[in-house]
N, C-alpha and C positions, 0 to 999 in steps of 0.2 A: 381527641384526648391526648394523643402524643405530642401535639404542639403546645398544649397546656403544660404538660410535664415538662418538656424541653425549656420552656419559658421560665418556668418556677426554677428548674436547676440552673439555668444561666443567671437569673436574678440571685440566686443563693451564692454562686461562684463569684459574681460581682460584687456582693456585699462583702464576702471574704477578702477579695482581692483589695477592696477599698479600705477595709478595717486593717488590714495586716500590710498593706503597701506592696503586694506581691502579684505576680502574674498568677492567679488562682488557676487558670485553664491549663497551665503546664505543671503545676505542682499539686493540685488536689485531684484525687480519684473520684472521677464521675460516678462510678458504681457504688463506692462506698458511700458517698454521700446521697445517692438516690435510696439506698437501703436504709440510712439513717432517717431520712426525711418521712420515708413510708412508714416505719415503726414509731415515730416520734407522733406523727399526724395521728395514729390510731389512738395513741395515749391522750392526746390533746383533745380530741374529739370527745372522749368519755369524761376527761376532767374538768375540762373548762366549759361554763354555759355559753349557749349561743347570744346571750345580751352582751357578753364581753367582746365578742368578735365585732360588734357593731361598732366598736372604737375605731377599728382599722378601717372601716366604711367612711367614717367621717373624716379620715386623715387626707391633707392636702399631699400632692406628688411630693413636695419638699420635705414635710414632716415624715413621710413613708421611707424617703430615701436616707434621711437622718436616723430613723429607727433602725433600718436594715444595716447601716454603716456600724452603728454602735453594736448591735446584734453580731456582725460580722468580725469585730474586734475580740469578741468573747469566745469565738470557735477555737477549739485546741486543734491546730494544725497537725500536729503529729499522729492523730488519731485518723486522718484522711490523706496522707501522704500516698502517691503514686508509688507502686511496687514496679520499678522498670524492668523489663525483661532483660536477662544477660544476653552475651553473644552466643549466637547459635553455634552448635557443634558441627564440625565438618562431615559430610556424608560419608559414611563407611564405602570403601572401594566395592565395586560389584565384582561378583565372581563371574568369571567367562563359562560358557557352554562348555569348553574343553574340560574344566575340572568337576563340574557338577552336571552330568547329563540327565536328561529326561528319559524315563521308560515308560512306554505305554502299557498300562495293564493289560488291556486286551490282547497285545502281542506276547506279552510274558506268558499269559493264560494258555495261549495258543501253542507256545513252543514247550510247555512242559510235558513230561512223558504222560501217556495216557495209562491207567490202570486197567 
């Protein structure tokens, strides 16, 4: 199942790249795209009858590629741009043991005055 999902995602990214003339892998967010595919698929299963899907089964590979390229041109790229992570903040300096000593609770309880 994971292999099929990966192949679908790669095909969609390739169609976007072919339609817009970009490197879709570097510019399009895979997680945003996968979420959109999952949500849109649910609606398409409800709205489109199975007889319409048979059209895609009869397409030749060249026709399928042309259709994907045309659909890829219509994708709104700004909605799927990657949000690159900013630079990491430096790690705060560690406090040495001389400044913040550890006190064992058991030892403190033994040293307290008895009533």
